[in-house]
C-alpha positions in Angstrom: 108.3 282.7 100.1 110.1 285.9 100.9 112.3 285.9 103.9 112.2 289.1 105.6 115.9 290.1 108.1 115.2 292.7 110.7 118.8 292.8 112.8 120.0 296.7 115.4 123.6 296.4 115.5 126.0 298.3 118.1 129.7 298.7 118.1 131.2 299.7 121.9 134.6 299.1 122.9 135.8 297.1 120.4 132.8 294.7 120.2 130.3 294.5 117.6 126.7 293.1 119.1 124.4 291.8 116.9 120.2 290.9 117.5 118.0 290.2 115.3 115.1 288.5 113.7 114.7 286.4 111.0 111.1 285.9 109.7 110.4 282.8 108.4 107.8 279.8 109.1 109.7 277.4 109.4 108.0 273.8 108.8 109.5 270.2 110.4 109.6 267.5 108.0 106.4 266.3 110.9 104.1 269.5 110.1 104.6 269.4 106.7 103.3 265.8 106.6 100.1 266.2 108.6 99.0 270.0 106.7 99.8 267.7 103.0 102.5 270.8 102.6 106.9 270.8 101.8 108.8 271.3 104.7 111.0 274.5 104.5 112.8 275.4 107.5 116.3 277.9 107.5 119.2 275.7 106.5 121.8 278.4 106.6 123.0 281.5 108.2 125.7 284.4 107.4 126.6 287.4 108.5 130.0 289.0 106.3 131.8 291.8 107.8 134.4 294.1 105.2 134.3 290.8 103.4 135.2 289.0 106.1 132.4 286.2 108.6 132.1 287.0 111.1 128.8 284.2 112.2 128.1 281.2 110.5 125.7 278.8 111.2 124.2 275.7 109.7 120.5 275.4 111.0 117.8 271.8 110.9 114.1 272.0 111.2 114.6 272.2 115.5 114.9 275.9 115.1 112.2 278.0 116.4 109.8 280.3 114.0 110.7 283.3 112.9 114.1 283.0 115.4 115.9 285.6 117.1 119.8 285.3 116.6 122.1 286.9 118.8 126.3 287.4 118.9 128.8 289.6 118.9 132.1 290.0 116.8 134.9 291.6 117.5 135.8 295.0 114.9 133.1 296.9 113.3 133.0 301.2 113.7 129.7 303.5 114.0 128.6 303.4 110.3 130.4 300.2 109.0 127.9 297.3 107.6 127.1 293.9 108.0 125.6 291.7 105.0 123.2 289.5 106.8 121.9 286.1 104.2 119.9 283.2 104.6 119.3 280.1 103.0 115.9 278.0 103.2 115.5 274.4 102.1 113.7 275.2 99.0 116.9 277.2 98.1 114.5 280.7 98.7 117.5 283.5 99.6 117.3 286.9 101.4 120.7 288.7 102.3 120.7 293.0 103.7 122.9 295.2 104.6 122.6 296.5 108.1 124.8 299.8 109.0 126.7 299.2 113.0 125.1 302.2 115.1 
């Protein structure tokens, strides 16, 4: 299973606004037991800008399916890139670079 990332980044007055969607089914332990499948949900989300972590979250099964993530960070200029990393319970990982507009 692949984890798909879609993010938009905008720099304005020394701040960068980040908003995006992480495409993931997010199956909790209870849902998995009912369906006879393995539980699988996002466990880690991280964003890096110029080698510095600007956002980091350890998540659980209580995050919604296809979660929307929003955050701001100080710095970032038009044309620079932010790398988003995500990992789920089964060890699937995804990372992608997004350009600041």
